[in-house]
N, C-alpha and C positions, 0 to 999 in steps of 0.2 A: 469296177474297183471294189475289192472286198473291204469289209469293215476295218480289218487290220491296216490295210494300206491307206484308208481314209484317215485313220488316227495318225499314222506316220506322216501323211501329207500335212495334217494339222500341226504336228510337232515341228515339221520342217519350216512351216510359215512362222510359227512361234519363235523358232531359233533364229530365223532371218530377222524378225523384228527385234529380237534381243541384241543381235550383232549390231544392227544399225543404231538402236537406242544407246547401247553402251559406247559405241564409237562417238556418237554425238555429244556425250557427256564427258568424254575423255579430255584430259589436259596434258599438254606436252606430248611425250612419246615420240616414236619414230616418225610418224606422219608429219609432226610439226618440224622435225629436223629435215625431213625430205623437202618440205615446203621452203624452208630457209635456204637449203642447198639450191633449189630451183630459182629462188629469187636472186641469189648471187650470180647464178649462171645467166639469167636473163639480163642482169645488169652488167655483164661482161667482167665481173669480178672473179677472183679465185673461189670457185664454189666450195672447195674443200676447207677453206679457212673461215672459221666462225669469228667474225670481227667483234661480236658482242662479248665473247668469252676469251678471245685471244688464243684459240687453239684450233688445230686441224681436226677434222672429223670425217667420217664416211670413207676412210682410206681404202677399205676392201672393195668398194664399189667402183666400177669403171666410169669414166666420164659420160658414157652413153646412157647412164641412168637419167640423163636429162630428158629422155623420152617419157619418163614417168614423173620426175620431179618438177619439170617446167610447167606442164599443164596444171598440176596441183597448186603451184605457186600463183597461178592466175585466178584461183578461186578463194573466197573467204574461207577461213579455217573450218568453220562449221560445215559449209557446203562441201569442202574437200573431204572431210571425215565421212560425211554421209555418202558421197559419190564413191569413195574407196570401199566403204563397207558394202555398198550395193554390188560393187565389182567382185568382192569376195563371195557374196551370196551367189552371184552368177557363176563364179568358178565352181562353187560347191554343187550347184544345180547341174552344170555341165559334166562334172564328175559322175553324178548319179546316172545321167543319160548314157554316157560313154561306157561306164562300167556295166550298166544294164544290158547294153547291146553285146558286149563281150561275154557276159554270162550266158546269154541266149546262144552264142556261137560255140563256146567251149564247155559250158556246164548246162546244157539245155534243160535237164531235170530241175535245176535250181532257178531257172528264169522267173517262175512265178513268185519266188521268194527274194528277188533282188532288193526290194526296199528294206526289209528287216536285216538282210545281210549287210547292206550299206550302213544301216544304223549301228550294227555291231562294229564294223570297221571304223566308223567315226568315233565310237566309244574308245577304241583302242588308241586313237591319237587325240583324245579329247583334251588332255592337258596341253598338248602342243597347239591344237586348234584354237583353244581359248587364249593362249599367249599370243599367237600370231594375229588374231583378230582384235586383240585388246587395244593396241596402240597404232594400228594401221600398217602392220607388217604385210609383206607381199609374197610370202612363201607359198601360200595356198594358190595364188594366181600364177606364180612362176612355175610351180609344180604341175599345175594343170596344163599350161602351155607346153612344158617339156614332155609330159606323158602323152598328150594328144599328138605331138609331133612324132614321137617314136612309134605310137600305134599306127598313125597314118603311113609312116615309112614302111612298117612291116606289112602293110596291106598293098604295097607297091605304089603308093601315092607320094611322089617326090615332093609335092608341095607341103607335106608335113614338115619339111625342113624350115619353112618360114616360121611356123609356130615354135619349133625348138630354138631357132636363132633368136626370136624375140625374147624367149626366156633367158638365154645365155647373155645377151647384151645388157639386160637389166641386172642380172645376177649370175655370174659364171660358175657358181659352185657345183652345178650339175654337168659340167663339161665332160666327165667320163662317159656320158651317153654318146659322145662323138666316137669314142673308141668302139662302143657297141655297134654303131652303124657300120663302121669299117670292118669289124669282125664278121658281121652278117652280110657283108658285101652289098650293102645298100648304097652304092656309089652315087646314084643320082640324088638321093635324099641328102647324102653327106655333102655333095657339091652345092645343092641348094642351101643347106644350112650354112656352110662356110661363106658362100657368096652373099646371101642375104645378111648374114651376120656382119660381114665386112662393110656392106652398104649402111646398115643400121648403126654400126659403131662409128663410122666416119661422118654420117650425115649431120649430126648436131654441130659439127665444125663449120658448116656453111653459115650458121647464124653466129656462132661464137667467134669466128675468125679462124681460118685454117691453121695459121702458125701458132696462135695461142692455144687452140684446141690440141694441136699436136704436142705442145709442151705439157699440157695436162695429161695426155695419154702416156707420154714418155715417163713423166714422174710417177704416175700411177703404176705403170709396169715395173719401174725400178723399185718402188717401195714394196710392192707385192713380192717380187723376187727376193729382196732382202729379208722380208718377213718370213717367207717360206724357208730361207736358208739359215735362219737363226739356229744357233746351237744352244745357248743358254736362254731358255724361254722365260726364266723368272728374274731376269735383270731388266728392269724397266728402261734403263738408259740405252739399251741396245735396240729397242723397238722403234721403227720408223714413226715419225709424227703422223697422227691420224689413224693409226692402226691400233687394235686392242692392246693395251699395256699388259705388263705382267699381271695376269688375271687373278680373280678371286674364286676360281673353281667353276665359274659358269660355263666356260668353254668346254664342250664335250667332244672335241676332236681327238683322234687316236693319239697323235703325238703328245698332246697335253696329258692324256691319261697315262701314257708310258712314263713321261717325265715325273708325274706325281708318284708313281711306284718306285722309280729309280733315283729320284732327286728330292732334296728338301725344298720347301716352297720358296725360299729366298725372300725377296721383298714384296711378294704378292699378298701376304697377309692371310693366305689360305691355311686351313688345318693341315698339319704335317702328318701324312699317312704313308710316307715312303717306307718300303720294306728293305731295300738295298740302296747303297749309295755308290754311284759310278760317276764318271766325268760327264759334263754336259754333252760332249761329242759322242761318247759311247751311248748315252740315252737316245740321242738323235738318230744314231745308226740303228739301234734296236727298233725305234719307231718306223724308220724308213724300211727296214727289213720286213716288219709286219705288214706295212702298207703294200710292199711289193708282192709278198706272198698272197695276200688277199686279192690284189688286183690280178695276179697271174691266175689264180684259181677261178675267179669270175670270168676272166677273158677266155680261159680254156673251155669253160662251160658254155659260154656264148658261141664260141667257134664250132663246138661239136653238137649244139642243140639241133634236134630234128623235129620237124613238125611245128604247127602253129602254137600249141600249148607250151612246149619246151622253150620255144623262141620267146614267147611273151614273158614267161616266168623268169627266164635268165635276164631279160631286159630289166625286170624289176629289181634284180640283185644289184644293179648298178646304182640304185638310189641309196641304199645304206652304204655302199662302197664310197659314193661321192661324199656323204656326210662324214665318214671316217677319215677320208684322205684330205678333206678341206682343212686348212689351218685354223679356220674359225667356224665353229659349229655350235650355235646356241640351241637350246631345246626347242624354241619355236620353229627352227628349220626342219624339225622332224615331222611337221605336218605333211611334207611331201611323201611320206610313207603311206599315206591313205590308200592308194591303189595296191600297194604291197600287202597291207593287212586285209584289204577286201578279198583278194584272191586266196590268201591263206585261210580266211574264214570260209570261202567256198570249198577249199580243199578239206577243211576240217569237217564241214557239214555233209559233203557229198556222200561218203560211205554210208551214212545213216539214211540218206534219201534213195541212193542207188547202190546198195552194197555189192552188187555183182561187178560194178565198174571200179570200185575203189578198194584200198587196202584197209582191213579192219585195224591193223596196227597203227596206221596213221590216225584213225578215229580215236585211238586211245591216248597217244602222246601229244598230238598237235593242239587240241583244245587246252590241255594243261599248260603248254608253252605260251599260248595266247593269253590265258588267264594270268600266268606268272608275269608276263611282260606288262599287262595292264596294271596289275597290283603294284609292281615295283616302280615302273616308269611313269605311271599316270596317277594312281591313287595316292601314293606317298608323296603328296605335294605339300607346299608350304601351308596351304589352307587346312590340311588335315593333320599334319604332324608338327607344324611349327617351324620356326626359323632355324634353330640349331640342328635338329635332325636333318632338315632339308639341306643345309650347308654341308653336313657330313656326307650325305649321299651324293651330292654334287662333287665333292672332293674325291670320293671313291670312284667317280666316273661310272656309276651303274648304268646310265643310259648308253655310254660308249660300249661297255662290254656286252650289253644286250644287243647293240647294233651288230656286233660281230656274230653273236649267236643267231640273230635274225637272218643275216646274210647266208650263213651255213644252212639254216632251215629252208630258206627259199630254194637254194640249189638242190638240197636233198629232195624236197617235194617235187621240184621240176623233173628230176630224173628217176623218181621212185618207180614209175610205171615200167621202167625198163627191167626191173628186178622181178623175178617170179613172185606171185602172191604167196605170202606166208614166209618169205625168206627173212632172215634177220637183218635189221638196218645196219648200216655201216657205223 
């Protein structure tokens, strides 16, 4: 191990200790709510109804989140926080190992530099990473399970579907990855994912009671469908109980971003940044149209991808697509973009390491895009610029619009080598 990598290993250990220590000193947060959800589930109560505050919560999560919440509920809060933080550290370590192997396979000249490349990728999602690990979020863990499952499926290992299914039954926002498996004709992996997912989804009903659990599942599905079908996003009275109310600009989903441009904020209390005013139905159709166009473009790219590199890179485009199309996307959810940024960093660095194999034009524009993303979406945080500018950037949905650009960049990089070197980019 070279001195550079020893220092990076030391920094990784320091980061791991920081994550665990910060989690141990955290009060409330999502982990506490997950524990309370699990306690109510184990007591055969309605886990979605917070009796202490008289409100429903955790509406976007399926009842199969019992696989995560119930074990946490069996632990004292401090122990649960430490155990969950350690699990996040393990997920981060597994990311480094898997991404390092993929680097040796697809970018062999970069394999010796995998640790600093990973550090750069982590820097590009640092704001989201710190948010996710602050209060016990699970996005890093779920993101690794999903990425590992897709990677295994692309290697012809159908058992990767078990990992992907585990991610989706805990948090289904990465469900567009199922479409990717179908487009790449990974039928066995898709079948394993669906079969395992069905078993994992239904199994908690054996403890909770089949009929009562089925009622939970039906209500959850009904509420989610109603929420997805909402036309007027900024009328709190229309939002199903337990789902995010008329929001205050934290939601960075594409449909919320479109509504902020085309509609006044209504009763959300958010800053008014709308440029045009159309009906709620028209704004919703614009949002759905954009989602369809993005999904169609990513699907076409996945269907036509040739070779291991294109296949992997097009799979990564489904991560920002999932964030854009989900009706609820907090900034912490963006930590799942870690592998996306890792491979973009590889593509940005490769021409300088092996110029005969890469495009010099990519070396000119891709690092600038990555720096711009980091500056706007990571550096301009509440701690740096304060509350009011942060709130304005949230309302302007800068993270959302950068997600769209990121998706386009991933696809362009994926297919760039099909163009003759020196040709102008599209």
